[in-house]
C-alpha positions in Angstrom: 15.3 2.2 -6.3 16.8 1.4 -2.4 14.3 1.0 -0.2 14.2 3.4 3.1 15.4 2.0 6.3 11.1 2.0 7.0 10.3 -0.2 4.0 12.9 -2.8 4.8 11.7 -2.4 8.8 7.8 -2.9 7.4 8.5 -5.8 5.1 10.3 -7.6 7.8 7.5 -6.9 10.2 5.3 -7.8 7.8 7.3 -11.5 7.1 7.0 -12.2 11.3 3.5 -11.6 11.6 2.9 -13.8 9.1 4.9 -16.5 10.1 3.2 -16.4 13.4 0.1 -16.5 11.8 -1.0 -12.6 13.0 -3.5 -11.4 10.0 -4.5 -8.2 11.9 -0.8 -6.9 12.0 -0.5 -7.9 8.5 -3.5 -6.0 7.3 -2.2 -3.0 9.3 1.2 -3.3 7.8 0.1 -3.6 4.2 -2.6 -0.6 4.7 0.8 1.5 6.2 2.7 0.9 2.7 0.6 1.2 0.6 -0.6 4.5 2.3 2.9 5.2 2.3 3.2 4.5 -1.1 0.6 6.8 -2.7 2.2 9.3 -0.5 5.6 9.0 -2.2 4.7 8.3 -5.4 0.9 9.6 -5.3 1.4 9.3 -9.5 3.1 6.0 -9.7 2.0 3.9 -6.7 0.6 1.1 -8.5 4.0 1.1 -11.0 6.4 1.2 -7.9 4.4 -2.3 -6.5 3.8 -3.9 -9.6 8.2 -3.0 -10.1 8.4 -4.6 -6.5 6.1 -7.5 -7.3 8.1 -8.4 -10.0 11.9 -7.7 -8.8 14.1 -10.8 -9.2 15.0 -12.4 -5.7 11.5 -10.1 -3.9 10.8 -12.7 -1.1 7.3 -11.2 -0.3 5.9 -11.5 -4.0 2.4 -12.2 -1.8 3.1 -8.7 0.4 3.1 -7.1 -2.9 0.0 -8.3 -4.0 -1.9 -7.2 -1.3 -1.2 -3.8 -1.3 -1.9 -3.6 -4.8 -4.8 -4.2 -3.6 -5.3 -2.1 -1.0 -4.0 0.8 -3.3 -6.8 0.0 -4.8 -9.3 0.3 -2.1 -7.4 3.8 -1.1 -7.6 5.4 -4.7 -11.5 4.5 -4.6 -11.6 6.0 -1.2 -10.1 8.9 -2.4 -12.2 9.2 -5.2 -15.1 8.8 -3.3 -14.3 11.5 -0.9 -13.5 13.9 -3.5 -16.3 13.5 -4.9 -18.6 14.1 -2.5 -16.5 17.3 -1.4 -17.4 18.4 -5.0 -21.4 17.6 -3.6 -20.9 19.4 -1.3 -18.8 22.4 -2.6 -21.7 22.3 -5.5 -24.8 22.6 -2.7 -23.6 25.3 -0.4 
């Protein structure tokens, strides 16, 4: 599976931010990657990131580890939001 141009640019931006020690920028890029993966692969986002992490020659394994962590956070937020919505609907 080849990466989109957006993914390639984001990975490059992450590498630059990492080199310059720009932690906030790195986190923002990780979040954007995770959100994009969830949007494009809603049922297999973790699998997608795991495949990237285990790809031979992948230059940024730490980035993919962080994406996996962010996917967990985002899915937790989504689940909490869904439960809140269900509760609100039940109370009406």
